[in-house]
N, C-alpha and C positions, 0 to 999 in steps of 0.2 A: 770254451771255444779255442780252437787251435790257431796260432798266429805264425805265418811264415813271411818274413820281410827279407827280400833278396836284392842286395845292391841298390837300395832305395836312396835317392836324393830328393830333397824337397826344399822349396823356398817359400817363405810366407808371402802371400799376395801383396802385402804392404811394404815388403823389403825394397830398398833402393836398388836401382840397376847397378850392376857391377859388384854387389856385395856377395860374398861366398854363400852357397846354400846353407841353411840351418842344419840340414842333415846331409851327409856326404857318403854315398855308397855304403849304406848301413845294412848289414845282414844280421838278422836276429830271428830266433825261433823260440816260441813259447808254447808249451803243451797245454792242453785243456785242463783247467783246474789249478794251474800253477799260480804262485804268488811271487811277484817280482818287484823289487824296488829299484828305481832308476835314479842314480845320483850323479852329481857333477856340478861344476861352477855355473854361475849365471852365464847365459849365452851358449850353453853346451848343446842346445837343441832338444831339451827334455820335453818342453811343451809342444814343439813341432812334432816330435815323435808321437805324442798322444793324439794330436790332430790327424796325423796320417792314419794311425790305427783306428780312429773313430770315423774314418771315411769322410772327414770334413775337408781334407786337403789331399789331392791325388799326388802320388809320387811323380816327380819330374822325370826321373829315370828309375830303372829297376821295377820291382813289382811287390804287391801286397796280396797275400792270400789268407782268407779267413775261412777255416774249415774246408780248405782246399779250393775255394772259389776266389777269383779275382773280382772284388765287388764293383770295380769300375768297368767291367765288361758286362754287367747285368743290365737289363732294361730298367728304366727309371723307377718304375713301380716296385720292382724287386730290390733295387738299391735302397729305397725308402724302407722296405720291410727289413732289410739287413741292418740298417741303421737303428731300427727299433729293437734289435737284439744287442745293441751296444749302449753303455751308459758312460757318458763323459761328464765328470764333475770338474769344472774349472776352478781355479784358485779362488776367484771371487764369484760366488754363485749368483746367477741372474735372477734374483727374487724381486718381484714387483713390491715396492715399499708399502703400498696401502693394502696389500693382500694379507689375508689371515694365514698363519703358519700352517694350519690344517690343509688349506688349499694348496699351498706351496709344496708341502710334502707329498700330497696325493698326485701332484703333477708328474711324479716319477712313474705313474701308471698310464700316462697318456698314450704311449705307443701301443698299448693293448686295447685302447678304447676306440669306439667309433666316433664320428663327428658329433652326433647329438648327445651321446653319453659324455663326451668331453666338455661340451658347452654346459650341460646340466651340472656337471661336477664343480664348475666355477661358482655356482650359486647355491647348490644343494649337495655338499660333499656326502657321498653315499657310503664311504668306508672309513668312518671316523675311528672305529676300534683299531684298524690296521695302522692308521696314522699315529694314533696314541702309542701303540706298541713300538713303532719305529723310532719315535721321538724318545720314548722311555729308555731305549737302549743307548741313547746319547745323553741321558739325564736331562731331557728337555720336555718331559710330559706336561709339566705345568705351563708350558708356553703354547699349548695346542691352539688356543683361540686368540692369542696375541696377534697384533699386527706386526708385520715384518720390520717396519721402520722403528719399532720400539725395542728391538733386540740389539745386543752388542754385536760387534764384528765377529767375535768368536761364536756366539749363538747362531748368527746367520750362516757361518761356515758349517756348523754342525747340522743345521736344517738342510743345507745342500747335500751333505753326506747321507742324511737319513733317507733321502730320495732313493738311494741305491738299494735299500732294503725292500723297496716296493716295486722297483723297476723290473720289467719282464726281460732282463738282459742276461746274457751268458758271458759277457766281457765287460768288466768294470775298469775304467780308465780314470784315475783320480790324480789331479794335478795339485801338488803342494797342499795337502789337506790340513796341515798343522800350522800354517803361517800365522794364524790369529789366535792360537790356543796356547795356554800355559802348559808346563810339562805334565801335570796331572791329567788335564783334559786331553792332551795329545796322546798319552798312552791309552786312555780309555777309548778315544776315537779309533786309533789303529787296531786295538784289540777287537772292537766291534766290527770294523771293516773286514778284518781277517776271518773272524768267526762267521760273519754273515756270508762271505764269499764261499767258505767251506761248506756251510749248510746248504747253499744253493748249487754247489758245484761250478761256480763261476770262476773264470780266469780273472786275476787281479793284477793290474800293472799300475804302480803308483810312483810318481816322482816325489822326491824328498830332498830338502836341504839339510834335514836333521840326520846326519850320518850315523850317530849313535843309535837312534831309533831304528833306522834301516837295518843295521847290523844285528840289533837285538831281536827284531821281530820277523824279519823276512829271511827265508831260506836261500834266496838267490839275489845277488846284487849285480846290476849292470851299471858300469861307469861310462859316462859320455863326456867327451871333451872336444870342443870345436866341431861338433856335428858328427864325430867319428867314435867308433867303439874303442874305449880304452881297455876295458876288461869285462868279462862276463864269468862270474865265479860264484860258488857256494859262499855264503856269508862267512863261514869258518875259515875260508882260505884267503879272505881279503886282509892284506897286511898293511902296516903303517907305510911301507914303501909304496904300495899301490895308491894309497890315499894321498901321500905326499906328491906323487907324480901327477895324480888327477887334479889336485888343487894347487899345483905349482903357480905361484904369483897370485893365488886367490886364497891364501891361508886364512883370511878373516871369515871366509864362508865355510870352512871345514866343520865347525861346530854349529853351524846354522845361525840365522838371525834371531835376536830376542823376539819371542812372540808378542804380538801387539797387546794382548790382554794382560801380559805379565810385565810390560814396561812400566817403569815408575813414572808417575805424572810429573810434568815439568815443575821445577822448583819456582815458586812465586817470587817476584822481585822483592827485595827487602823494603820495609816501610821506613821511609826517611822522615824524621820529625825535626822540625825547625823551631827553636825556642827564640822568643823575642823578649 
């Protein structure tokens, strides 16, 4: 899917009055099948950008065109069909805790299902081999029939990503997919997403805090700061100077936060013994 964003500004509906828009007059073009990493400090507008591209949030000014069409000019039914061609993976996947993993993964196919087929799939999953294969690519095949609330945070995040492999979407919008993963799992997840998008000819736009991962795996890097475009370059042309300016006063974020699954458990308090 081709993306054309022209002079787009956007403000989150929950934002306080008087706060500057999260996106400010942003112009961005992404060709069909491209793979783009969006980086920048917290509050740069990365998540808002994905929400605009996912047709979840309309631009306040400017325009969005997907394959040449302004989705917000479409009739409601056609807008819903357009949304079915988009896959948005939030940083924290909305997985019902008591649901089986197989059902959660197969939910990626819901946009292609009719009402009765969707309801039936909640109780009688019909494409278990496809779910198994998608999970296997994220090294989660053994969790197929586990309940979601028995998974770790990193496992839940990978289940959310596995949905992309089953979604009938030509645009994948992935928000901070590595926040709960250790370095090894992070590289596996990024490799699987990139390979899966190439296999399906899908356009992939991913926000990342892990700058090194973005530079290593993505051919194109977009830097956002304060809702505006700081740079849009091939990865090989992104210099230390670009990154220093992008993360100025946010140097602690330049190398990304420690993944949740990799953080050391808190040190227990010392045992104090009293002798009498």
